[in-house]
Every structure is written in C-alpha cells, then in structure tokens.
C-alpha positions in Angstrom: 138.0 231.8 -121.6 137.5 235.4 -120.2 134.9 236.3 -117.7 132.2 238.8 -118.6 129.9 240.9 -116.4 127.2 238.3 -117.0 129.1 234.9 -116.9 132.1 233.2 -115.5 134.6 232.1 -118.2 135.5 228.4 -118.6 138.9 228.9 -116.9 137.3 230.3 -113.8 134.7 227.5 -113.8 137.6 224.9 -114.2 139.5 226.4 -111.3 136.3 226.2 -109.2 135.5 222.5 -109.9 139.1 221.2 -109.9 139.8 222.8 -106.5 136.5 221.6 -105.2 137.3 218.0 -106.3 140.8 218.1 -104.8 139.4 219.5 -101.5 136.8 216.7 -101.3 139.5 214.1 -102.0 141.9 215.5 -99.4 139.2 215.6 -96.8 138.2 212.0 -97.6 141.8 210.8 -97.5 142.3 212.5 -94.2 139.6 210.3 -92.6 141.3 207.2 -94.0 144.7 208.5 -92.8 143.5 209.0 -89.3 141.8 205.6 -89.2 145.0 203.9 -90.3 147.3 205.7 -87.9 148.9 203.7 -85.1 151.9 204.7 -83.0 153.3 201.3 -83.3 152.7 199.8 -86.7 152.0 196.1 -86.0 150.6 195.6 -89.4 152.9 196.5 -92.4 149.9 196.7 -94.7 148.3 199.3 -92.4 151.6 201.3 -92.4 151.6 201.2 -96.2 148.1 202.5 -96.5 148.8 205.3 -94.0 151.9 206.4 -95.8 150.2 206.5 -99.2 147.2 208.4 -97.8 149.6 210.8 -96.2 151.3 211.4 -99.5 148.0 211.9 -101.4 146.9 214.3 -98.6 150.1 216.4 -98.7 150.2 216.5 -102.5 146.5 217.5 -102.7 147.0 220.3 -100.2 150.0 221.7 -102.1 147.9 221.5 -105.4 145.1 223.4 -103.7 147.5 226.1 -102.6 149.0 226.5 -106.1 145.7 226.5 -107.8 144.1 229.0 -105.4 147.0 231.4 -106.0 146.5 231.0 -109.8 142.7 231.3 -109.3 143.0 234.5 -107.3 145.4 236.0 -109.8 143.0 235.2 -112.6 140.0 236.6 -110.7 141.9 239.9 -110.0 142.6 240.4 -113.7 139.1 239.5 -115.0 135.7 241.1 -114.5 133.4 239.5 -112.0 129.8 238.7 -113.0 127.3 241.1 -111.3 125.2 239.8 -108.5 121.5 239.5 -109.2 119.8 242.9 -109.1 117.1 241.9 -106.6 119.6 241.3 -103.7 119.4 243.6 -100.7 122.5 245.5 -99.7 123.2 243.2 -96.7 123.0 240.2 -99.0 125.5 241.7 -101.4 127.8 242.4 -98.4 127.4 238.8 -97.1 128.1 237.3 -100.5 131.3 239.3 -100.8 132.3 238.4 -97.2 131.6 234.7 -98.0 134.0 234.8 -100.9 136.7 236.4 -98.8 136.3 233.8 -96.1 136.4 230.9 -98.6 139.5 232.3 -100.3 141.2 232.8 -96.9 140.4 229.2 -95.9 141.6 227.7 -99.2 144.8 229.6 -98.8 145.4 229.3 -95.0 144.5 225.6 -94.5 147.1 224.3 -96.9 149.7 226.6 -95.4 148.8 225.5 -91.8 149.2 221.8 -92.9 152.5 222.7 -94.5 153.7 224.4 -91.4 
C-alpha cells in the first residue's frame, strides 16, 4: 500500500488509473453533450440524452476533484520513487514541473466547471 523510494504503492497506482479513467469518460461525455445541445429542444429524446450526459459530466468532474485532493494528500505523506539516475538536471526539473502542471489542471479544471 505504501510507496517506497523504488516503486509506487498500489493505492497511488489506483488513484492514477481511476482518475485517468474518469477524466477520459468526462471528456468523451462532453463531446456527446455538446452534440446534443440545442437551445430549443424539438426532440424530447435529445433533451433526455443531453440532461443525462450533463449529469455524468458534472458528477465525474466532482469525483476527479475529490480524488485529486485525496491523491495529493497521499502523495505528500508518502515517499516518492526516485527518478532514473541517468536523467540530466533539466530533465529532472521538467519532470517535476510536469507533475505540478498536471496536478494544477486536475484541480483547477473541475473547479472552473463548478464555478
């Protein structure tokens, strides 16, 4: 369950893949949601699809936000596996910057949708 300096624990891996799956679902649902949007619903079936896609999208976004907060809390309490020894200093810096950007996006995008 716990991380080590060599490997991620099963909980960290679970957070990763569950959040990735939810994000892929939410993005896919967003495309269907926009395709079924019509200012004047002439087709009740189209309205039903749009409403259900909207509910799935909103619920998924809220789940991502909750899981990212839990994931970040777990990551701050656990050791992080070391990066490969052969990486240059700029590659290490870019890897860390990439993680910060991804965490910021996973946190800020659901908040912007909620707002």
